[in-house]
C-alpha positions as CSV (number, residue, x, y, z in Angstrom):
1,M,26.1,135.4,-4.4
2,T,27.4,136.0,-1.3
3,M,30.2,134.0,-0.1
4,R,30.1,133.1,3.3
5,Q,33.2,133.9,5.6
6,D,33.0,130.1,6.8
7,D,33.1,129.0,3.0
8,A,35.6,131.2,2.4
9,R,37.8,129.2,4.9
10,F,37.9,125.7,3.2
11,T,37.8,127.1,-0.5
12,P,41.8,126.0,0.0
13,I,41.0,123.3,1.4
14,L,38.6,122.3,-1.9
15,A,40.9,123.6,-4.2
16,R,43.4,121.0,-3.5
17,L,41.0,118.0,-2.9
18,R,39.6,118.8,-6.0
19,D,42.8,118.8,-8.5
20,A,43.8,116.1,-6.5
21,A,40.5,114.2,-7.8
22,L,40.8,115.6,-11.4
23,A,44.6,114.2,-11.2
24,Y,43.2,110.8,-11.9
25,P,43.3,109.7,-15.6
26,E,39.9,110.3,-17.4
27,A,38.8,112.0,-14.4
28,V,36.4,114.9,-15.1
29,E,34.2,117.7,-13.3
30,E,30.4,118.3,-13.4
31,F,27.9,119.9,-11.5
32,P,24.2,117.3,-10.9
33,W,22.1,118.8,-9.0
34,G,24.4,121.7,-8.1
35,D,26.8,119.5,-6.5
36,R,30.2,119.1,-7.3
37,V,31.3,116.1,-8.3
38,A,34.2,113.7,-9.6
39,K,33.4,111.4,-12.5
40,V,35.7,108.9,-13.7
41,R,33.5,107.1,-17.4
42,G,30.6,108.6,-15.9
43,K,30.6,107.2,-12.6
44,I,30.9,109.7,-9.3
45,F,33.8,108.7,-7.5
46,V,33.7,111.7,-5.0
47,F,31.5,114.8,-3.9
48,L,33.4,117.7,-3.1
49,N,31.2,120.8,-1.5
50,T,30.1,123.1,1.2
51,H,26.3,123.3,2.9
52,E,25.6,125.3,5.4
53,G,28.9,126.6,6.3
54,K,30.4,122.7,6.6
55,L,32.7,120.9,4.1
56,H,31.1,117.4,2.8
57,V,33.3,115.3,1.1
58,T,31.9,112.3,0.5
59,A,33.4,108.8,-1.1
60,K,33.2,105.4,-1.4
61,L,35.2,103.3,0.9
62,P,34.8,99.5,0.2
63,Q,38.0,98.9,2.3
64,S,38.7,101.2,5.1
65,G,34.1,102.1,5.5
66,E,34.2,100.5,9.0
67,A,37.2,102.5,10.4
68,A,36.2,105.5,9.3
69,L,32.7,105.2,10.3
70,M,34.1,105.3,14.0
71,L,35.5,108.6,12.8
72,P,33.5,111.3,15.1
73,F,33.2,113.1,11.7
74,A,32.3,110.3,9.6
75,E,28.9,108.9,9.4
76,P,27.2,106.8,5.9
77,T,26.2,108.6,3.1
78,G,22.3,109.1,2.3
79,Y,20.2,108.0,-0.1
80,N,20.9,104.5,0.6
81,L,24.3,105.0,-0.5
82,G,26.0,104.0,2.7
83,K,25.1,100.4,2.2
84,S,27.1,100.2,-1.0
85,G,30.0,101.8,0.8
86,W,29.7,105.5,0.4
87,V,30.9,107.5,3.3
88,T,30.1,111.4,4.2
89,A,32.7,113.6,6.4
90,R,31.3,116.6,7.5
91,F,33.7,119.3,8.9
92,G,32.3,122.4,10.8
93,P,33.7,126.5,10.7
94,K,36.5,125.4,13.7
95,D,36.8,121.7,12.7
96,R,40.3,120.5,11.4
97,V,40.2,119.1,8.4
98,P,42.3,116.1,8.0
99,E,43.5,116.7,4.3
100,A,46.0,113.9,4.0
101,M,43.1,111.2,4.9
102,M,40.5,112.8,2.7
103,L,43.3,112.6,0.0
104,E,43.5,108.7,1.0
105,W,39.7,108.3,0.7
106,I,39.4,109.8,-2.9
107,E,42.5,107.6,-4.1
108,E,40.5,104.3,-2.8
109,S,37.0,105.9,-3.8
110,Y,38.7,106.1,-7.8
111,R,40.4,102.5,-7.3
112,A,36.8,101.4,-6.7
113,V,34.8,102.8,-9.2
114,A,37.4,103.6,-11.9
115,P,37.5,100.8,-15.0
116,K,40.5,98.6,-15.3
117,R,41.6,100.7,-18.1
118,A,41.9,103.6,-16.1
119,L,43.6,101.9,-13.2
120,Q,46.1,100.6,-15.8
121,S,47.0,104.1,-16.8
122,L,47.0,105.3,-13.1
123,E,49.6,102.7,-12.3
124,G,51.8,103.6,-15.5
125,A,50.8,99.8,-17.0
126,A,48.5,100.4,-19.7
127,P,49.8,97.2,-22.0
128,R,51.6,98.2,-25.7
129,E,52.9,95.5,-28.6
130,S,56.6,96.0,-28.6
131,G,57.7,97.9,-31.8
132,T,54.2,100.2,-31.3
133,K,54.6,104.0,-30.8
134,R,53.4,105.6,-27.4
135,A,49.7,106.7,-27.6
136,P,49.1,110.2,-27.4
137,G,47.3,109.3,-24.5
138,D,49.7,107.6,-22.2
139,R,51.5,111.1,-22.3
140,A,48.4,113.0,-21.0
141,A,48.5,110.0,-18.6
142,V,51.7,110.3,-17.3
143,S,51.3,114.2,-16.6
144,R,47.8,113.5,-14.6
145,R,50.0,111.3,-12.3
146,E,52.5,114.0,-12.2
147,V,49.7,116.8,-11.3
148,R,48.1,114.4,-8.4
149,T,51.3,113.3,-7.0
150,T,52.3,117.6,-6.7
151,A,48.6,117.9,-5.4
152,V,48.7,114.8,-2.9
153,A,51.8,116.0,-1.6
154,A,50.5,119.8,-1.0
155,G,47.7,118.4,0.8
156,K,49.4,116.2,2.8
157,A,52.6,119.1,3.5
158,A,49.4,121.3,4.8
159,A,48.3,118.8,7.3
160,E,50.9,117.9,9.2
161,K,52.1,121.8,9.1
162,G,54.0,122.6,12.2
163,T,55.0,119.4,13.0
164,P,58.5,119.5,11.6
165,G,58.8,122.0,14.2
166,K,58.0,120.2,17.0
167,K,60.2,117.1,15.9
168,A,63.4,119.9,15.8
169,A,62.6,121.4,18.9
170,A,62.9,117.5,21.0
171,T,66.4,116.9,18.9
172,K,67.9,120.1,19.9
173,G,67.0,119.6,23.3
174,S,68.2,115.6,24.0
175,P,71.8,116.3,23.0
176,T,72.1,119.1,26.1
177,K,70.5,116.7,28.5
178,K,72.8,113.7,27.3
179,V,76.3,116.2,27.5
180,V,75.0,117.0,30.7
181,S,74.6,113.4,31.7
182,G,78.2,112.7,30.3
183,K,80.0,115.7,32.1
184,G,78.3,114.4,35.7
185,T,79.2,110.6,35.2
186,P,83.1,111.1,35.3
187,E,83.2,113.4,38.3
188,K,81.4,111.1,40.9
189,K,83.4,108.0,39.7
190,V,86.9,110.3,40.2
191,T,85.9,111.1,43.4
192,A,85.0,108.0,44.6
193,T,88.3,106.2,43.5
194,K,90.3,109.2,45.0
195,G,87.6,108.8,48.3
196,S,89.0,104.8,48.4
197,P,93.2,105.0,48.8
198,A,92.5,107.7,51.2
199,K,90.3,105.5,53.8
200,K,92.8,102.2,53.2
201,V,96.0,104.4,53.7
202,T,94.0,105.8,57.3
203,A,93.3,102.2,58.0
204,K,97.0,100.9,57.3
205,K,98.5,103.8,59.5
206,G,95.9,103.3,62.2
207,A,96.9,100.3,63.1
208,P,100.6,99.9,64.0
209,A,100.3,103.1,66.1
210,Q,97.2,101.6,67.8
211,K,99.2,98.4,68.7
212,T,102.3,100.2,70.3
213,A,100.0,102.3,72.5
214,D,98.7,99.0,74.0
215,R,101.6,97.7,74.8
216,A,103.0,100.9,76.3
217,A,99.9,100.7,78.8
218,L,100.5,96.7,79.3
219,A,104.2,97.7,80.4
220,K,103.1,100.6,82.5
221,K,100.9,98.2,84.1
222,A,103.5,95.9,84.6
223,A,105.7,98.1,86.0
224,E,103.3,99.7,88.7
225,K,102.6,95.8,90.1
226,E,106.2,95.2,90.3
227,S,107.0,98.8,92.1
228,R,103.9,97.5,94.7
229,R,105.3,94.3,95.5
230,S,108.8,95.5,96.2
231,P,109.2,96.6,99.9
């Protein structure tokens, strides 16, 4: 069977989603009807496949299903499964796959389908009487949780790739603007402070000179009048 180029693009994404799904307690992989599914205690909690060059992810979302259906790539699952809260996401060759969201879908679906005992293993809260030895399955559950955590972290890192660079650029630019602004502010204040005393000093010096000139002019006029009266 020849793999299409579009299918090859989804191969690493499928691998990460598959590893995350199978890391849950008691999760197993099966291929009914030729589809890849992950089950817990015989119940399917996620479909992971590629059809006609598109990636298909189907999960049961009793809590976030209504919000998920508002997304452009999501729709109710066929065969009347949509009525039970199942949602299918389809991604084309040029679409960006939100892996972090798909990992959240897988976890919500697992919690909706898994029996109580499996959920206790997921939380690491399996009941154990005091003084009894740890069962072999407990250690396996811990190992699966570690694998799941690693798979989830890898998926989120792949989905958020490129974001740290943008944040770093913004961080580097901000200090530069603040430093420039800081340098400019003191200069303006100093200039204004220096200018104010100069104006005040000029005003004070100018006032006495003006009064002296006025008195001299009045004395001159008085002398002229006096000379006109004299024979």
